[in-house]
C-alpha positions as CSV (number, residue, x, y, z in Angstrom):
1,M,29.9,-2.9,14.3
2,T,30.9,0.1,11.9
3,A,28.5,2.2,10.0
4,Q,30.0,0.3,6.7
5,T,29.6,-3.0,8.0
6,K,25.8,-2.6,9.1
7,S,24.8,-1.1,5.9
8,K,25.9,-4.2,4.2
9,T,24.0,-6.7,6.4
10,T,20.9,-4.8,6.7
11,K,18.0,-5.1,3.8
12,P,16.4,-2.0,2.8
13,Q,13.1,-1.9,4.0
14,P,9.9,-1.5,2.0
15,T,8.4,2.0,1.6
16,K,5.0,2.4,3.5
17,S,3.4,2.9,-0.3
18,A,4.9,-0.6,-0.8
19,T,3.3,-2.2,2.3
20,I,0.1,-0.4,1.1
21,L,0.3,-1.7,-2.1
22,K,1.0,-5.2,-0.7
23,F,-2.1,-5.3,1.4
24,I,-4.7,-4.0,-1.2
25,S,-3.3,-6.6,-3.9
26,R,-4.4,-9.5,-1.9
27,P,-7.6,-10.8,-3.4
28,S,-9.6,-10.1,0.0
29,G,-8.3,-6.4,0.0
30,A,-8.0,-4.6,3.3
31,S,-9.8,-1.9,5.4
32,L,-8.4,1.4,6.4
33,G,-7.7,-0.2,9.9
34,V,-5.2,-2.6,8.9
35,L,-3.5,-0.2,6.7
36,E,-3.4,2.1,9.7
37,K,-1.7,-0.4,11.8
38,A,0.6,-1.6,9.0
39,T,1.7,1.7,8.5
40,G,1.4,3.5,11.4
41,W,-0.3,6.4,9.5
42,Q,-3.6,8.2,10.5
43,P,-6.6,7.6,8.2
44,H,-6.3,10.8,6.2
45,S,-2.6,10.0,5.4
46,V,-3.5,6.3,4.3
47,R,-5.9,8.0,2.0
48,A,-3.7,10.4,0.4
49,A,-1.4,7.4,0.0
50,L,-4.0,5.8,-1.7
51,T,-4.7,8.4,-3.8
52,G,-1.1,8.6,-4.6
53,L,-1.0,4.8,-5.9
54,R,-4.4,6.1,-8.1
55,K,-2.5,8.6,-9.7
56,A,0.7,6.4,-10.2
57,G,-2.3,4.2,-12.3
58,H,-3.0,1.5,-9.8
59,A,-7.1,0.7,-10.3
60,I,-8.0,0.9,-6.8
61,E,-11.6,-0.4,-5.9
62,R,-13.2,0.5,-2.9
63,D,-16.3,-2.0,-1.7
64,K,-17.8,-2.9,1.5
65,D,-17.1,-6.3,3.0
66,A,-20.3,-8.5,5.0
67,K,-20.1,-6.7,7.9
68,G,-20.2,-3.2,6.1
69,V,-16.5,-2.1,6.6
70,T,-14.7,-0.6,3.6
71,V,-12.0,-2.3,1.9
72,Y,-9.9,-1.2,-0.8
73,R,-8.4,-3.5,-3.2
74,V,-6.3,-3.6,-6.7
75,T,-8.0,-4.3,-9.5
76,K,-5.1,-3.4,-12.0
77,V,-1.5,-2.9,-11.5
78,A,0.1,0.1,-13.2
79,S,2.9,-1.0,-15.6
80,A,5.9,0.9,-17.7
81,A,3.5,0.4,-20.7
82,D,0.8,2.4,-19.1
83,A,3.0,5.5,-18.4
84,C,3.7,5.8,-21.8
C-alpha cells in the first residue's frame, strides 16, 4: 500500500483535547483517572488540557461523586459567537 493510498483510507484521529471534551460533555462527566486512560497522559497534562479548554471558553465544573472522586463536566460549550 502506498502512502497516497493509505492516506485516503484512514480517517483523521480526533485530538486528545477533543477526546477530553467528549468525555467531560457526558452528563455524568469524567474523573481524572478516566481522562488519563483515554489520553495516555499523566495527571498534570490532563489538568493543563482542562485549563486550555477553559481558556477556549468552555465552562468546566469540578464536583465530587458519591465516592468522593473529583469529576469534571462541561456546563457551557464555547461557541463562535462567544469568541467575538
